[in-house]
BALOBA-1460 file (C-alpha; in Angstrom, 3 decimals):
// residues 84
<rec num="1" residu="x" x="4.480" y="3.456" z="-0.307"/>
<rec num="2" residu="x" x="1.532" y="1.111" z="0.077"/>
<rec num="3" residu="x" x="0.091" y="-0.199" z="3.279"/>
<rec num="4" residu="x" x="-0.741" y="-3.850" z="3.628"/>
<rec num="5" residu="x" x="1.169" y="-7.045" z="2.831"/>
<rec num="6" residu="x" x="3.411" y="-7.682" z="-0.091"/>
<rec num="7" residu="x" x="6.802" y="-7.797" z="-1.721"/>
<rec num="8" residu="x" x="8.931" y="-4.675" z="-1.445"/>
<rec num="9" residu="x" x="12.159" y="-3.691" z="-3.169"/>
<rec num="10" residu="x" x="14.677" y="-1.250" z="-1.822"/>
<rec num="11" residu="x" x="16.339" y="-0.170" z="-5.055"/>
<rec num="12" residu="x" x="19.730" y="1.472" z="-5.453"/>
<rec num="13" residu="x" x="19.040" y="3.895" z="-8.299"/>
<rec num="14" residu="x" x="22.740" y="4.277" z="-9.080"/>
<rec num="15" residu="x" x="23.585" y="0.557" z="-9.454"/>
<rec num="16" residu="x" x="20.068" y="-0.857" z="-9.973"/>
<rec num="17" residu="x" x="20.743" y="-3.469" z="-7.297"/>
<rec num="18" residu="x" x="17.698" y="-4.442" z="-5.251"/>
<rec num="19" residu="x" x="17.054" y="-5.727" z="-1.735"/>
<rec num="20" residu="x" x="13.784" y="-7.705" z="-1.853"/>
<rec num="21" residu="x" x="11.699" y="-8.614" z="1.150"/>
<rec num="22" residu="x" x="8.212" y="-9.780" z="2.078"/>
<rec num="23" residu="x" x="6.348" y="-7.544" z="4.467"/>
<rec num="24" residu="x" x="3.265" y="-8.035" z="6.616"/>
<rec num="25" residu="x" x="3.117" y="-4.254" z="7.075"/>
<rec num="26" residu="x" x="4.813" y="-2.447" z="4.192"/>
<rec num="27" residu="x" x="4.770" y="1.055" z="5.642"/>
<rec num="28" residu="x" x="6.099" y="-0.017" z="9.047"/>
<rec num="29" residu="x" x="8.798" y="-2.281" z="7.627"/>
<rec num="30" residu="x" x="10.100" y="0.409" z="5.270"/>
<rec num="31" residu="x" x="10.404" y="2.832" z="8.176"/>
<rec num="32" residu="x" x="12.136" y="0.140" z="10.268"/>
<rec num="33" residu="x" x="14.565" y="-0.696" z="7.457"/>
<rec num="34" residu="x" x="15.474" y="2.952" z="6.958"/>
<rec num="35" residu="x" x="16.064" y="3.282" z="10.706"/>
<rec num="36" residu="x" x="18.429" y="0.265" z="10.664"/>
<rec num="37" residu="x" x="20.272" y="1.613" z="7.636"/>
<rec num="38" residu="x" x="20.631" y="5.055" z="9.219"/>
<rec num="39" residu="x" x="22.112" y="3.439" z="12.344"/>
<rec num="40" residu="x" x="24.421" y="1.158" z="10.337"/>
<rec num="41" residu="x" x="22.675" y="-1.957" z="11.684"/>
<rec num="42" residu="x" x="21.150" y="-3.593" z="8.595"/>
<rec num="43" residu="x" x="22.005" y="-7.313" z="8.420"/>
<rec num="44" residu="x" x="22.815" y="-7.217" z="4.670"/>
<rec num="45" residu="x" x="26.410" y="-5.965" z="4.658"/>
<rec num="46" residu="x" x="26.533" y="-5.116" z="0.934"/>
<rec num="47" residu="x" x="23.352" y="-3.040" z="1.201"/>
<rec num="48" residu="x" x="24.563" y="-1.329" z="4.367"/>
<rec num="49" residu="x" x="27.922" y="-0.516" z="2.767"/>
<rec num="50" residu="x" x="26.287" y="1.008" z="-0.320"/>
<rec num="51" residu="x" x="23.887" y="3.006" z="1.840"/>
<rec num="52" residu="x" x="26.712" y="4.305" z="4.005"/>
<rec num="53" residu="x" x="28.750" y="5.267" z="0.939"/>
<rec num="54" residu="x" x="25.981" y="6.949" z="-1.089"/>
<rec num="55" residu="x" x="23.270" y="7.905" z="1.380"/>
<rec num="56" residu="x" x="19.495" y="7.811" z="1.187"/>
<rec num="57" residu="x" x="19.266" y="9.933" z="-1.951"/>
<rec num="58" residu="x" x="20.070" y="7.046" z="-4.317"/>
<rec num="59" residu="x" x="17.651" y="4.558" z="-2.732"/>
<rec num="60" residu="x" x="13.929" y="4.133" z="-3.299"/>
<rec num="61" residu="x" x="11.329" y="1.772" z="-1.844"/>
<rec num="62" residu="x" x="9.010" y="0.190" z="-4.428"/>
<rec num="63" residu="x" x="6.067" y="-2.066" z="-3.764"/>
<rec num="64" residu="x" x="6.515" y="-4.877" z="-6.278"/>
<rec num="65" residu="x" x="3.409" y="-6.915" z="-5.550"/>
<rec num="66" residu="x" x="0.598" y="-6.792" z="-3.004"/>
<rec num="67" residu="x" x="0.082" y="-10.333" z="-1.751"/>
<rec num="68" residu="x" x="-0.533" y="-12.388" z="1.383"/>
<rec num="69" residu="x" x="1.778" y="-15.152" z="0.090"/>
<rec num="70" residu="x" x="5.424" y="-14.899" z="1.210"/>
<rec num="71" residu="x" x="6.415" y="-17.649" z="-1.250"/>
<rec num="72" residu="x" x="5.695" y="-15.213" z="-4.095"/>
<rec num="73" residu="x" x="9.052" y="-13.634" z="-3.218"/>
<rec num="74" residu="x" x="10.916" y="-16.728" z="-4.442"/>
<rec num="75" residu="x" x="9.049" y="-16.621" z="-7.760"/>
<rec num="76" residu="x" x="10.358" y="-13.160" z="-8.693"/>
<rec num="77" residu="x" x="13.917" y="-13.150" z="-7.289"/>
<rec num="78" residu="x" x="15.396" y="-14.117" z="-10.646"/>
<rec num="79" residu="x" x="14.068" y="-10.906" z="-12.207"/>
<rec num="80" residu="x" x="16.416" y="-8.628" z="-10.222"/>
<rec num="81" residu="x" x="20.111" y="-8.006" z="-9.506"/>
<rec num="82" residu="x" x="19.915" y="-8.703" z="-5.771"/>
<rec num="83" residu="x" x="21.778" y="-7.702" z="-2.647"/>
<rec num="84" residu="x" x="20.198" y="-10.691" z="-0.919"/>
């Protein structure tokens, strides 16, 4: 997991679905997202449901692109099967 700013994917390794987000602090935001998922409080219901059903073991955080530009997220969304 990289530090810095960029686009991150939380990937379901079983279904290959991806939750994409832009982060100003990749390491911190990944920890925060895992905390929300563990508590059942993530705002993306489909992601939360899959996480609750399968658990952490089938999910992986991937840094897709290091960038300062949040609009880069829109440019790559079409490349993934998304939760969001």
